[in-house]
N, C-alpha and C positions, 0 to 999 in steps of 0.2 A: 611586208611581212616575209620572213624567211622560213622556208620549210627544210626538213632534213635532207631531202633529195638535192637541193641547191648546195648545201654544205658539202655533201658527199661529192658532187660534181667538181666543186672548186678544189677539194683535197685531191681528187683523182687527177685533175689537170696539173696541179702542183707536183705530185709524185711523178707524173710522166715527164715533166720538164726537167726534173733531177735525173731520172733514169735514162732518158734519151732513147737510143735504139738498143740498149743492152737488155738482155733477158733478166729475170728476177735474180737468178743465181749469179750472173755476171755482175749485176749491180751490188749484191750483197758482198761478193768478193772484193769489189772495188772499194766499197765503203770501209770494209775492215782493213784493207791495205792503207787507205788514206788516213785512218785514225790510229795507225801504228799499234794494232791489236795483234795478239798471238793467233796465228791462223795457218792452217795447213789442210790439204785435201788429197785424196788418192782416187785415181780413176781406174776403171776396169781396163785391164791390159789391152793396149792397142785401140782404144776408143775414147770418146769424149764423155762417157757416162761416169758420173761421180759416184764412187762407192762409199767413201768415208769422208767426213768433214770434222775437223777439230777447230773450235772457235773459243777464244777466251779474251775477254776485254782486259786491256792493259792494267786498268785500275784494280780489277779483281785478282790479277796475278800478284800485284803488290800486297793485297790483303792476305793472299795465300802464303806468301813468303813471310809475313809477319805473324799470322795466326794459323799455323798448319797443324795444330794439335788435334782438333776435333773435326772430322769430315764425315759426311753422310753421303753415300753413293746409292743411286737408284737407276735401274735400267728398265725403262718402260718400252714395251714392244708394240709395233704397228700403230704409231701415234699420228701418222699423217698419210696423205694420199699416195706416197711413194712406198709405203710399207717398210720404212727404215726405222730401226730402233733408235731410241733416244737414251743416252747415258748422261745423267746429270750428277754433278758433284756440288754439294753445298757445304760451306764451312761455317764455323761459329767464332765470333770475335770474343775478346775478353769481357765485353759488356753484354754478352749474350744476344748479339744481333747476327742475323744470318747474311751470308753473301754467296752468290753463285760463282763457280769457277768456270 
């Protein structure tokens, strides 16, 4: 019989095998580069502290180029442990389906 803790442990070991010795931030940057997504970041002057991150999946950029008429923009503040704001843009396709930019 399998319990939830065993499944969690297997998933955690698998994630560690993919991540290796990289930090979570380095792993995220690496995955975005490998998948050819639109990605950029800015650091605090003269340090390794990340100030701004811009991420957009390649597929959603294609959607935006095709359906750029209707966009909804939302800026939610203090949404994570780092107290960084989140600015989200959502578009609408011609069949009224939403996509994130």
